[in-house]
N, C-alpha and C positions, 0 to 999 in steps of 0.2 A: 809363787803366790802373785797372781796378777789377774787382770780381767781376761776372761776367755769366752768364746762363743762355741757352743756345742749343739750339734744338730743330729737328729736321729729320725729316720723314716723307715717305713715297712709296709707290706701289703700281704693280703691273703689271695692266692691265685684264683682266677675265675676265667670264664670264657663267654664270648658273645658269638652267636651263630644266626644264620638266616636260612630261609627255605631254599636258597640256591646252593647250599652246601658249604659255604665259607664259614670258617671258624677263626676267631680272633682271640689272642691272649690278652686278657684284661685283669683287672683287680676286683675281686668280690668286695673287699673292704681295704682301706688304707689308712695310715695315720702319719702324723707329723709332730715332732717334738723338738723345740729349740729352747735354749737357755743362754742368756748372757749375763754375767755378773762376776763378782769377786770370788775367786777360788783360793782358799787358804785361811789362815788364822784371822779371825774377825776382832776388831776393836769396837767395843760398845759405844765409845765416844765419837765414832765416825759413822756416817751414813753413806752407803754405797748405792749407786744406781743398779737396778735389777730389771731384767726383762725375761719373761718366759711365756711360752704358748704351747698348747697341746690341742690337737684336733684329730678326731676319728670320724670316718664317713663310710657309708655303704650305699650303693645305688644299683637298682635293677630296672631294666626297661623291657617292655613287652609291646610290640607293634603288631597289630593284626589288621589285614585288609583282604579284599577279595582275591588279590593276585599274589600276595606274599605274606610272610611273617618274619619277624626278627625278635629275638629275646636273649636275655642273659645279663651278665654284669657289664657295666659300661665305664667304670673308672679306669684311669691311666695307671699303669704299674710303676712307672718311673717318676712321675710328677704328681705331687699332691697340691690341689688348688681348691680353695674355699673362699667364696665372696658373698657378702650380704647385699641383697637388692637395695636395702635402705638400713639406716641405723635408727632403731626405734627410740633410743634415749641418747641425747647428745651429751658430750663430755662437758661443754661449757655450762649447761644447765645444772648438772650435778656438782660441778666445781664451785659455782657461785653459791649453791645451797650449803655445801660443806663449809665454805668460807664464812657465810652468815653465822653458822653455828660456832665456828672457831672464834670469831670476833666477839660474839656474845659471851663466850667463856673468858677470853683474855681481857676484853674491855667492858663488857656489859652493854645494855641498851638504855641506860639511864641518860636522859637529856633534859636537864633543868632549864636550858635556854628556851625550849619550846613552851614549857609550862609557865615560865615567867612572862613570856611574850603574849600568853593567852590568859592572863589573870581575869579579864572581864568575862571571857567565855567560861572560865572555870566557875565564877560566881553564878552565872546564869545556869550552868549545868547542875549545880548543887540544889537548885530549886526543883529537881526532878520529882520529889515527893509530892509537891503541889500539883505537878503535871499529871502524875498518876491518879491523884484524887479527882482531878477534873475529867480525865478520861473515863474513870469508873462511873462517874455520874452520867456522862454522855452515853456510855455503853448500856446502862441500865434503864435509859429512858428513850423515847422515840426521837429520831433525828429531827431537829428543827427544820422548818421549811427554808429552803435556800441553802442548806448545809449538807447537801447530799454526800459529799466526800469527807465531811468532818470526822466521821468514825474511822476512816482510813488514815487520816493525817496524824491523829494523836498517837496511835501505836507506832506508826512509822517514825515519828519524831523521837519517841522514847527509845526505840531500838537503836537509832543512830547515836543518841545521847549516851547510851550505855556502851555501845561498841567502840565509838571513837572519842568518848569523853570520860565516862566513869571508869571503865576498865583500864585505859592507859594511865589515868590518875592513880588508881590503886597500885598499878605496876610501878609508878614513879615513887610512891610512898614506900613500897616494899624494897625497891632498889636502893633508895637513900638509906633506909635502915640497915640493909645488908652492907653497903659500903662503909657506914659508920662503924660497923663491927670488924671490918677488914682493914683497919688502918695499918696494922702490922702484917706485912705480907712476906712470903718466902722470897729468897734472893732470885730464884728462877722458877718459871712455870713451864711444865712439860704438858702440852695439850694435844689432844687428838680428837678429830671429829670425822664422821662419815655420813655421806648422803647416798642413798641407793634407790633404785626403782626397778620393778619387775613388770614386764609386759608380755604380750603374745609374741611368738617367734616370727621373724620376717621371712620373706622368700629367700632362698639360697641358690647359688650357682656353683656347680662342681666341675672340676676339670676332667674331661672325658678322654677315652682311649683314642679318639679321632684327632686329638690335638687342639682342642678348644673348649671353652666353657659352655655349659648347658644353658638353656634359657632359664629365667627365674622359675623356680619350682615352689609350689605351694607346700607349706609346712604346718604342723600343729605341735605346739610346745611352748616353752618359756624362754625369754631372753632377760637376763638380769645384768645390771651394770651398777657399780658403786665407785665413788671417788672418796679417798681418805686423805686428809691433810693433817700432818703432825708438825708441831713447832716447839722450839725451846726459846723462851723470851725472858730477858732480864727484867725484873721489876724495879720501879723507883719508889722512894720513900713516900712521896705524895704525887698522885697522878690525877691532875685536874681533868684529863680527857675522859676519865671514868665517870665524871659527874655531868659533863656538858659537851656538846659539839663545839669545835673550834673553827668550823668551816662556815663562813657566811653564806655560801651557795647552798649548803645542806640545810641551814636554818631557814633561808628564804623559800626553799622548795617545800619544806614541811609546813610553813605558814601559808603557802599558796592555797586558795580555796579549791577543793576537789582534787588536790594532788594525789590523794590516796586512791582515787578512781583510776588515774593514769597508772599508778603503781600496780593495779590489778593486772594490767596487760603488759606494761614495760616497767620493770622495777627500777625506776630512776632513783628513788629515795634510798633503796638498799645499796645501789651502786655508789652513790655519793658517800654514804656512811662507810662502806668498806674501803673505798679509795682513800678517804681521810684517815682511817685506821692504819692502812698500810704505810702511809707517809709518817704518821706519828710514831709508829713502832719500828721504823726502819733502823734506827740507831740502837735498838734494844735486841734486835734479832741475833740469835746465836747459831741455830741450825734448824733444818726442817726438810720435809719431803712431801711429795704428792704421789699417791698410788691409785692407778686406774685399773679396775678389775672388770672383766666381761665374762659371762657364762651363757652358753647356748645349749639347750637340750631339746631336740625336736625329732619328729618323724616326718617322712616325706610321703605324701600321697597326692600325686598330680596326674590329672587325666586331660589329654588333648583329643577332642573329637573333631575329625575332619569329615569331608564329604565321602571320602573313600576309605579312610582308615581311622583307627583309634590307637593312641599311644598312652601307655600307663607307666608312670615312674613310681617306684616304691623304694624306700631306704630310710636312713637315719643319720643324724649329725650330732656329735657331741664336741664341744670346743671350750677351752679355757684360755684366757689371756690376762696376764698381769704385767703392768709396767710401773716401775717406781723411779721417779726422777728426783734429784737432789735440788733443794732450793738454795739459791745464793743470797736471797734477801727475803724480807717478809712478803708473803703472797699478796698479790694485787688482784682485784676482780677483773673479769672479762666483761666486755660490753653486754648489757642486758639484751635479751631477745624478746620478741613478741610471743605472748602466750595467751591463748583464748579460753583456757579451762578455768572455770570459776567453781569454788566449792559452795556448799549450801549456805554458809554464813555470808559470803559475798553476794550470792544471788538474792538473799533476803535484804541485804543492805542496798542493792541496786533497786529492788522493788520499793523499798522505803524512800529512796531518793526520787523515784518516779512519782510516788504518791504525793510528795511535796509539791509537785508541779501541777497536780490536778486542780481544776477550777473549783471554787467554793460554791458556786450557784448552779442549780440544776434541779430537775425533778427526779423523785425516787421512782 
């Protein structure tokens, strides 16, 4: 009973030949399977690291020119090699998303410090009913002279008030009510969260019979990656961190004007919140793990047309990879990365912000 590494490889025989009469022993398809982990009786109270991967590939090549032809299977019989030209989904992005979900479960997202610091803004926000009435009157009448963009500013202001004012306030009220009902908590929480993403398959490179990798080959299929975080954390009788942030830097960032716009592209606010949570929960951590899973299923159809010849590659690739590492402390966030993809809600908020900068005077 110990940690062991087991590897298994195999292939289906194939040949590659050319018009000159040469025939090469190749692999029509090949596979690779490896596993590293604990072999023996398992104790549920312990978490063991685990790594396993499986991949199977096939590749045929057909070269036709005026002077010669070459065709057949082109994979190596003794060596299996598979490489991705790029990684469509990064580990850090999914890890931070899973950690966001984990911290919302363990700590929640209630932060009364921000609401107390914005009492004046909250009072102004609660006058939204009057603003809706004003906008309705404006929308049902002709725009006054010199107020060409007034009709845009009112709905833009109301959208921002709802998205970054009323909705968070309702969330705070709900969160406070939930916390008030959870004063008696279990001794330990066992939590698990997962973040995943599926995208189109990337270009692949396979190890050829000639002793090197192929050029990146075009594929059609799917690539899926997921990151799972599991933790066991001791609870305290009264946890003030579930009610408010204790980090002055995090509070200052949330109160900074337009900080939420920066978070659209680089999630500084989420990073500060998760970093604070990891420090606060460090002495309550019991055990945990992180699992990274990748899955690729694709077919290869790649054509290179030159001046004198045409090379066609056809084949398929299936691969699975899973890696589980044991956490020695409460998980900490990785540095946020730049992301330019905005959803429909953020695009509407961006348009509303821009509408607020439009001039009030002009001709219709």
